[in-house]
N, C-alpha and C positions, 0 to 999 in steps of 0.2 A: 504494500500500500504506500502511495506517495506520502512524503513527509507532512505536508500541510494538512491533508485530509486526516491522516493518522493523529496528528497533534490536536486538531480541532475536536475530534471525537474524544481523545483522552482528557482534554481540558473540560469538555462538557460533562463527562462522566465523573471526574473528580469533583467538580463544583456541585453536581447533583448530590453525591454522597456527602460532600462537605456541608450541605444545608442541614442534613440530619444530625451531624456532629454538632453544628452550631446551635441547633434547637435544644440540645441537651444542656447547653450553657445559657439558655434563655435568649439566644440571638436569632432573630429572623433575618436571614440574608436578603430576603425579598425586599425588605424595607430599605436596604442599602444598594443592592445591585439591580433590583427590578426597575422597570421604566415607569416612573410616576407621571401623572398629568402635569404639564409644564406650569400650570397655575397653582399647583399644590406646593406646600411649603417643603415637602421632602424631595422635590425634583432636583436632580443634578444632571447637567449636560452629559457627564460621563456615563450615565445610565443608558444612553443611546447605544453604547457599545456593550456594557456589562450585562444588559438584560438578555442578550443573545445567548449567554452561557447559563442562564437560569431556566428551570423547567418546573412545571406544576405537578408532575407525577410520573410514574414509571412509563405508562403508555405514551405520554407526551414525549419524553426523551427517547424512548425506544424507536418510535416511528421516524422521528427527526434524524436520529443517528443512523438508522437503517437506510434511509434515503440518501444521506450523505455518504455512507459506505458504498452504496450501489452506484451512484452517479458521480460523486466527487472525484474518484481516481481517474475516470475517463477525461473529465474536463481539465484536471490538473496536468495530466500527461499531454493534453492537446495544447494548453495555453502556457504551461510552465507554472512554477510555484508562486512567483510574485504576482502574476496576472490573476491567477486563480484566487489567491488570498484577497487581492484588491476587490475582485468581483464579489466574493462572499461577503466582505465587510460592507461594501456599498449597498448590496441588496438588503442586508440586515438593518443597517442604519436607515435606509430609505423606508423600509417597512415600519420602523419605529416612528419616523416622521409622519407617515401617512396615518398611523394609529393616533398620534397626537392631534393631527388635523381632524380626524373623525370625532375624537372626544371633544375637541373644541366646538365643533358644529353642534354636537349634542348638548354641550354646556350652554351655548348661547340660545338654543332653541327650546331647551327643556329645563336643565338643572338650575339655571340662575333665576328662574321664575319662582323658586322656592328658597326661603332662607334656611329652612330645615328640611331634612330628608327622612322619610319614614322607612326604616329598615325592615319593618314587620314586627320588630320586637321593642324598639325604642326610638325616640327622636334624637338624632345627633346633629351637631352643627355642620353646616356646609363645608367649612374648612377641614374638618376631620374626615368628612365623606370623600372629599377630593383626594386626600392622601390614600384612600383605600383603592383608588383606580390605578392598579398596577398591572403592567404587561410583562410577561416573561416568555422566553422560548426562542429557538433558532428557526422557527417555521418560515419567517420572511426570507431569510437567507436560503433556506432549503427550497422554497418555491422558486426562487431566482435560479437555483441550480437546475431544477426541473425544466424551467423555461429554456435555459441555455442548451440543455441536452436535446430538447425537442426542436430547437432551431438549427442546431449543428448536425444532428443525426435524425432528421425528420422521418425517415422511412425505416428506422430501426424498429424491429418488432419486439414488443414487451408482453410478457405474460403477467397480467394483473389479477390477483385473487379478488373476487370469486369468478371473474369472467372465464368461460371455458375455451376461449379462443384468443390468439395474440392480437394486439392492437398497435398500430403504428404510433411512434413517439409523438408526432405532431398532433394526432387526434387525442392522445392521452392528455397532453398539456392543454389543448383547447377545452377539452371536457372538464378538466380539473378547474381551470379558470372560470368556466361557466358555472360550475357548481358553487365555487366560492362567491361569485357575484350574486347568484340567487340566494345563497345562504345569508350573505351580508344584508341584502335588501329585505329579506323575509325574517330577519332575526328579531321578531317582536317579543319572543319569549325569553330572550337573553340566555344563550347557551355558553357564555363566558369564553367564546372563541373569537379571536380578532381576525375575522374573515377579510376585512379590507386591508389589514396589515399584510396578509398573505399576498393579496393582489398588489400591494405596494412593493413588495419584494420583487414580484414579477415585472412591474412597471419600471422600476429603477434598473433591473437587470436588462430589460429590453433597451432602455435608453443608452446604457453603457455599451452593449453589444453593437447597436447602431452607430454609436460614436466611433468605436474601434473600426468598424467596417468602413465608415466614411473616411477616417484617417488613413487606413491602409490603401483605400482607393486613390486618395490624393497623392500618396507616396509611391503609388505604382507597385505595391507589394501584394502578395497573395494572403488572403485572410482565411483561416480555417473555419 
């Protein structure tokens, strides 16, 4: 496995288990490393990077790391380590920025209409509630990787459980993006999944790939 992909997986796994160790000492790493809403008092710009290495549970980190394990090495060998790492970080940070934007839209249209928020159990101040809006996970970066694989190897056939037949990578990516868009627009019940952040990772990945292609075209070089 290439070095960047391997080390990204190792760091994510170590941080994941580190959260349980920290909890034993009364420390919630999500408060420090998770991405808070930028209007919350606990927000720190560095969280746009650190939140990518935090996860909300075993299934969350398993599927993210599995996708990184499956597709990351291919892209890293194609682009090289530095370019792959840049792409991964841009997609992850971009996903965080999109999530911040979505939360701000919700804030100005819904939350700021209320001075207090009813949690179902008690009334808490808005300032405290804003600090509870925390995003974690590498999904934005991983969705960017899926997009890149679909663009660079569009006709590669993938076997996706539970489909009994192979599907071309380009259709897989398009389908995943459509599902995320639908889920984000229909998310009236609140499933605690940052669907638009996933799309944000894809969007920033697309922008970076198109930039690289345009730059290579101007320089008269071949782009993979």
